[in-house]
C-alpha positions in Angstrom: -0.1 0.0 -0.2 3.0 2.5 0.9 4.7 2.1 -2.4 1.6 2.6 -4.4 0.8 6.2 -2.2 4.5 7.0 -3.0 4.0 6.2 -6.9 0.6 8.6 -6.9 2.3 11.6 -5.0 5.7 11.3 -7.6 3.1 11.4 -10.3 0.6 14.1 -8.7 3.8 16.2 -8.5 5.2 15.8 -12.3 1.5 17.1 -12.7 1.6 19.4 -10.9 5.3 20.8 -12.4 4.1 20.7 -16.7 0.6 22.5 -16.1 3.4 25.1 -14.2 5.5 25.0 -17.0 2.8 24.5 -19.1 1.0 27.8 -17.9 4.5 30.2 -17.3 5.1 29.4 -21.7 1.4 30.6 -22.3 2.0 34.2 -20.1 5.2 34.0 -22.2 3.1 34.4 -25.1 0.4 37.1 -23.8 3.3 38.9 -22.8 4.5 38.5 -26.3 2.3 39.8 -28.0 0.5 42.4 -26.2 -0.8 44.7 -28.1 -0.4 48.0 -27.7 -3.4 50.2 -27.0 -4.2 47.0 -24.6 -1.0 47.8 -22.4 -2.1 47.9 -18.4 -0.2 51.1 -17.5 -2.0 51.5 -13.7 0.1 52.1 -10.9 3.7 53.5 -12.5 5.3 56.3 -12.3 5.9 57.8 -15.6 9.4 56.8 -16.7 7.9 53.5 -16.2 5.1 54.2 -18.7 7.0 55.5 -21.4 9.1 51.9 -21.0 5.8 49.9 -20.8 5.5 51.5 -23.8 8.4 51.4 -25.9 9.4 47.7 -24.8 5.9 46.8 -27.0 7.3 48.7 -30.1 7.6 46.3 -33.2 5.8 43.4 -31.9 3.9 41.0 -34.0 0.4 43.0 -33.3 2.7 46.4 -33.4 3.9 47.6 -36.7 5.5 50.6 -35.6 6.8 52.8 -32.4 4.6 52.6 -29.9 4.5 55.5 -27.5 3.0 57.2 -24.7 -0.7 59.3 -25.6 0.1 62.8 -24.4 -2.4 62.5 -21.9 0.2 59.2 -20.1 -2.7 57.4 -19.5 -2.4 55.2 -22.4 -0.3 53.5 -25.5 -0.8 55.2 -28.6 0.8 53.4 -32.0 3.1 56.6 -33.3 1.6 59.6 -31.3 2.8 60.8 -28.6 6.3 60.8 -26.0 7.9 57.9 -28.6 11.3 56.0 -28.0 14.3 56.9 -29.4 16.9 54.9 -30.9 19.6 54.9 -29.0 22.0 55.5 -32.1 25.4 57.0 -30.0 25.9 54.1 -26.7 23.6 51.6 -28.0 22.2 48.4 -25.9 24.5 45.5 -25.9 21.8 43.6 -22.9 18.6 44.2 -21.4 15.2 44.5 -22.9 15.4 48.1 -24.2 16.1 46.8 -27.8 17.2 49.3 -29.5 15.8 52.4 -27.8 17.3 54.4 -24.4 15.9 52.6 -21.6 14.2 54.9 -18.9 14.2 52.8 -16.1 16.5 50.8 -14.8 14.4 47.8 -14.3 14.6 47.3 -18.3 18.4 46.7 -18.0 18.2 44.6 -14.4 15.8 42.1 -14.6 16.7 39.7 -16.8 20.1 38.3 -15.4 22.9 37.5 -17.7 24.6 34.1 -17.8 27.9 35.7 -17.9 28.3 39.1 -16.2 26.0 41.3 -15.4 23.9 43.9 -17.5 24.4 47.8 -16.0 21.4 50.5 -16.5 24.6 53.5 -17.6 23.5 57.0 -17.7 25.7 58.7 -20.1 26.4 62.9 -21.0 28.3 64.4 -23.8 30.9 65.4 -22.8 30.6 69.1 -25.4 27.3 68.6 -22.6 24.9 68.6 -26.0 23.3 65.3 -24.9 21.8 63.3 -22.5 21.4 59.4 -22.3 21.0 56.5 -21.3 21.9 53.2 -22.7 21.5 49.0 -21.0 25.7 47.8 -21.0 26.6 44.4 -20.0 30.3 43.9 -18.5 31.7 40.5 -17.2 32.6 41.9 -13.6 31.3 44.1 -11.0 34.3 46.3 -9.0 33.6 46.3 -5.6 31.1 49.0 -6.1 28.7 47.6 -8.1 27.3 50.8 -8.9 30.7 51.7 -10.2 31.7 52.2 -13.9 34.1 48.7 -14.6 36.8 49.0 -16.7 34.7 46.8 -20.1 31.5 49.8 -19.7 34.5 52.6 -20.0 36.2 50.9 -23.0 32.5 50.6 -24.5 31.2 54.2 -24.1 34.5 55.5 -25.4 35.8 58.9 -25.4 32.7 61.0 -26.4 30.4 60.4 -22.8 30.8 62.0 -19.4 29.0 58.3 -17.6 27.2 59.5 -14.7 25.9 56.9 -13.0 25.7 52.9 -13.6 23.3 50.6 -12.1 23.9 46.8 -11.7 21.9 44.3 -10.4 23.8 40.8 -9.8 25.3 41.1 -7.0 24.5 37.5 -5.3 23.9 35.6 -9.0 26.3 32.9 -7.4 24.2 32.1 -4.8 20.8 31.6 -7.1 23.3 29.2 -9.6 23.0 27.2 -6.0 19.5 27.9 -5.3 18.8 25.9 -8.4 21.1 23.6 -8.9 20.0 22.4 -5.0 16.3 22.8 -6.9 17.2 20.2 -9.5 18.7 17.6 -6.8 15.8 17.6 -4.9 14.0 16.9 -8.3 
């Protein structure tokens, strides 16, 4: 009797795990195919609203720039505050794509396998333009919000680095957690 109980328990947990994976994959499909006009902006700051709209630009259902409308309460295609391409110092990580990131979370929410993604505020040395970019670095300095040599080299000599906001000081512990979880399964 005990043998059948454990087999039933294993099957039950296996089915729950598969159901969880299916629901997770379905939610990614919903997120990736969200229409510009359907974006939910309640409870977000102005810069987070912009970034939410910008992140829906040029996706499957949005053929163009998804912009924050002039009232600041909804997203609309090609009207209002639209994203600007980040041509000077291009992003090389994060979820901002080709556009200039508006908030640090767009750079830091996704962990990289080899390295860290940092939100870097920049100022042109001639004072003509402020901008920001998501820039990857392999290692962090002791002060994780200080520009590494790799970030400084990537930015080049035309810009001054105003601030750096990196995430991932405990990333090695996440890997240990994942390995321990896999061992328990």
